[in-house]
C-alpha positions in Angstrom: 0.0 0.0 0.0 1.5 3.3 -1.2 0.0 5.5 1.6 1.3 3.1 4.2 4.9 4.2 3.3 4.0 7.7 4.4 2.1 6.8 7.5 5.0 4.6 8.6 7.4 7.5 7.9 5.2 9.9 9.9 5.2 7.5 12.9 9.0 7.2 12.8 9.5 10.9 12.4 7.2 11.6 15.4 9.2 9.1 17.5 12.4 11.0 16.6 13.6 8.0 14.4 15.2 9.4 11.3 16.7 6.0 10.4 13.2 4.5 10.5 11.8 7.4 8.5 14.5 6.8 5.8 13.3 3.2 5.3 10.5 4.7 3.1 13.2 5.9 0.6 14.9 3.7 -2.0 18.3 2.9 -0.6 20.3 3.7 -3.7 22.7 6.3 -5.0 20.0 7.1 -7.6 17.6 8.5 -5.0 16.9 12.2 -5.7 15.7 14.8 -3.2 15.1 18.3 -4.4 13.9 21.5 -2.6 12.5 24.7 -3.8 15.8 26.4 -2.8 17.4 24.7 -5.8 19.2 22.1 -3.6 19.4 18.6 -5.0 20.7 15.7 -2.9 21.6 12.5 -4.7 21.7 9.2 -2.9 20.2 7.6 0.2 23.2 8.1 2.4 23.4 11.8 1.5 19.7 12.3 2.1 20.0 10.6 5.5 22.9 12.9 6.4 21.0 15.9 5.2 18.0 15.1 7.4 20.2 14.4 10.4 22.1 17.7 10.0 18.8 19.7 9.4 17.0 18.0 12.3 19.6 17.2 15.0 17.1 16.7 17.8 13.6 15.4 18.4 12.6 19.0 19.3 13.9 20.3 15.9 12.0 17.5 14.1 8.7 18.6 15.8 5.5 16.7 15.0 5.0 15.8 11.3 1.5 16.0 9.9 0.6 15.7 6.3 -2.3 15.5 3.9 -2.2 13.4 0.8 -4.0 15.1 -2.1 -3.6 12.5 -4.8 -2.0 9.2 -5.6 -1.8 8.0 -9.3 -0.5 4.7 -10.5 1.6 5.5 -13.6 2.2 1.7 -14.2 2.0 -1.5 -12.3 5.2 -0.7 -10.4 5.3 3.1 -10.4 3.2 5.9 -8.9 3.2 9.6 -8.2 1.8 11.1 -5.0 1.4 14.7 -3.9 0.4 16.4 -0.7 1.0 19.0 2.0 3.3 18.6 5.0 3.7 20.6 8.2 5.9 20.4 11.3 4.4 21.5 14.6 7.2 22.8 16.7 7.3 25.0 19.9 8.6 28.1 18.1 7.4 27.7 14.5 5.2 25.8 12.1 7.0 25.2 8.8 4.9 23.7 6.0 4.9 23.1 2.3 4.0 20.7 -0.5 5.6 17.5 -1.7 5.6 15.5 -4.9 6.9 11.9 -4.7 7.8 9.4 -7.3 7.4 5.8 -5.9 8.5 2.5 -7.3 7.5 -1.0 -6.3 10.5 -3.2 -5.5 9.3 -6.8 -4.9 6.3 -6.1 -2.6 7.6 -2.8 -1.2 6.7 0.7 -2.4 9.7 3.1 -2.0 10.2 6.8 -2.7 12.7 7.2 -5.6 12.3 11.0 -6.0 11.2 13.5 -3.5 10.5 17.1 -4.5 9.6 19.2 -1.4 8.7 22.9 -1.2 8.2 25.2 1.8 5.9 28.2 2.0 
């Protein structure tokens, strides 16, 4: 189930577990993570390191909430999904949109490309 990937990630994030959160991403050098600031990160390890440096503590991670707008199967083994994310933190409330490309590997759906914006 495609949405289950995101709900599992949300649970991990809210438990302060970035390693668990990263299990929703394709563990490959071909993973792509882009932001609206023009930053592109290539590879699972680099994406993990980026998350860990951007969110060094459970407090900085806040509580992740999201709303899935749309999921479309583009083939039997590929899908696109878009939605809105927000972090509820003590001092601020960052939020934005995300567009994910997912691919099915054996029986697991994984994010192969993540494009995230903030507003």
